C-alpha positions in Angstrom: 33.1 0.7 -2.8 32.1 -0.1 0.7 35.5 0.8 2.1 35.3 4.2 0.3 31.9 4.9 1.8 33.1 3.9 5.3 36.2 6.1 4.9 34.0 9.0 3.8 31.8 8.6 6.9 34.9 8.6 9.1 36.3 11.7 7.5 32.9 13.4 7.9 32.8 12.6 11.6 36.3 13.9 12.1 35.6 17.2 10.1 32.3 17.7 12.1 34.3 17.2 15.4 36.9 19.7 14.2 34.1 22.2 13.3 32.7 21.9 16.8 36.1 22.6 18.3 36.6 25.6 16.0 33.2 27.0 17.1 34.2 26.6 20.7 37.5 28.4 20.1 35.7 31.1 18.1 33.5 31.8 21.1 36.7 32.3 23.2 38.6 34.4 20.7 39.4 37.9 21.8 41.1 39.7 19.0 39.9 40.4 15.5 42.9 38.6 14.0 42.1 35.4 16.0 38.4 35.6 15.0 39.3 36.1 11.3 41.9 33.2 11.3 39.4 30.8 13.0 36.6 31.9 10.7 38.7 31.1 7.6 39.6 27.7 9.0 35.9 27.1 10.0 34.8 28.1 6.4 37.4 25.6 5.0 36.2 22.8 7.3 32.5 23.5 6.4 33.3 23.4 2.7 35.0 20.0 3.2 32.1 18.8 5.2 29.7 19.7 2.4 31.9 18.0 -0.1 32.0 14.8 2.0 28.2 14.9 2.4 27.9 15.2 -1.4 30.2 12.3 -2.0 28.3 10.2 0.6 25.0 11.1 -1.0 26.4 10.1 -4.5 27.5 6.7 -3.2 24.1 6.1 -1.5 22.1 7.0 -4.6 24.3 4.9 -6.9 24.0 2.0 -4.5 20.2 2.4 -4.5 20.2 2.3 -8.3 22.6 -0.6 -8.6 21.4 -4.0 -9.5 22.6 -7.5 -9.3 22.3 -9.9 -12.2 22.3 -13.6 -11.5 22.4 -16.2 -14.3 21.6 -19.7 -13.4 22.7 -22.5 -15.6 21.3 -26.0 -14.9 23.6 -28.8 -14.9 22.8 -31.9 -16.9 21.9 -33.9 -13.7 19.3 -31.3 -12.7 17.5 -31.2 -16.0 13.7 -31.8 -15.8 12.6 -35.4 -16.1 11.6 -36.3 -19.7 10.3 -39.6 -20.7 9.9 -39.7 -24.5 7.8 -36.7 -25.6 6.0 -36.6 -22.2 7.1 -34.0 -19.6 5.7 -34.1 -16.1 5.8 -30.3 -15.7 3.7 -30.0 -18.9 1.1 -32.4 -17.5 0.9 -30.5 -14.2 0.6 -27.2 -16.0 -2.2 -28.6 -18.2 -4.0 -30.1 -15.2 -3.9 -26.7 -13.4 -5.2 -24.9 -16.5 -8.0 -27.6 -16.9 -9.0 -27.1 -13.2 -9.2 -23.3 -13.7 -11.3 -23.7 -16.8 -13.6 -26.2 -14.9 -14.1 -23.8 -12.0 -14.8 -20.9 -14.4 -17.3 -23.0 -16.4 -19.0 -24.4 -13.3 -19.3 -20.9 -11.8 -20.8 -19.6 -15.1 -23.2 -22.6 -15.1 -24.4 -21.8 -11.5 -24.9 -18.1 -12.4 -26.9 -18.9 -15.6 -28.9 -21.6 -13.7 -29.9 -19.2 -10.9 -30.6 -16.2 -13.1 -32.0 -17.8 -16.3 -32.9 -21.5 -15.9 -34.5 -21.5 -12.4 -36.9 -18.6 -13.1 -37.8 -20.1 -16.5 -38.6 -23.5 -14.9 -40.7 -21.8 -12.3 -42.7 -19.8 -15.0 -43.3 -23.1 -16.8 -44.0 -25.1 -13.7 -46.7 -22.8 -12.3 -49.1 -23.1 -15.2 -48.5 -26.8 -15.5 -49.2 -27.3 -11.8 -52.4 -25.3 -12.1 -53.4 -27.5 -15.1 -52.6 -30.6 -13.0 -54.7 -29.3 -10.1 -57.6 -28.5 -12.4 -57.3 -31.9 -14.2 -57.2 -33.7 -10.9 -60.2 -31.9 -9.6 -62.1 -32.7 -12.8 -61.0 -36.3 -12.6 -62.1 -36.6 -9.0 -65.5 -35.0 -9.8 -66.1 -37.5 -12.7 -64.8 -40.4 -10.6 -67.0 -39.4 -7.7 -70.0 -39.2 -10.0 -69.2 -42.6 -11.5 -68.7 -44.1 -8.0 -72.0 -42.7 -6.9 -73.8 -44.1 -9.9 -72.2 -47.5 -9.3 -73.1 -47.5 -5.6 -76.7 -46.6 -6.5 -76.8 -49.4 -9.1 -75.4 -51.9 -6.5 -77.9 -50.7 -3.9 -80.8 -51.3 -6.4 -79.7 -54.8 -7.1 
């Protein structure tokens, strides 16, 4: 097929060169008979050029659409390693799938933690902290009162 394509290209170049020569001769022609004869030859050459271009285009388009099929058959020596029912490529595939699932689950956890859990904890922690502060203030006030009473009792003794 390649040799046909190259041959068509060569013929096309030759016909185009002939066309250029005939055009030069046509410019120099003096009689009507000479002009007519050259014109007929020129028309024939131009028809052949168009046919060659059409064939070249056909071969280019059919080569663009062509495909190559390759079939690989593994020899027995190149078969995957298999020890009992265990296959290494299966373990590697499972490990990659587990890693992907872990990353997905961890990402989902972080999103849920930041959007749901963290604000919920803050909403719970603020009232608890306020209760803690209030309780501590009350405790200190009672303790201070108790300490004052004890100090007064010790001073009286």
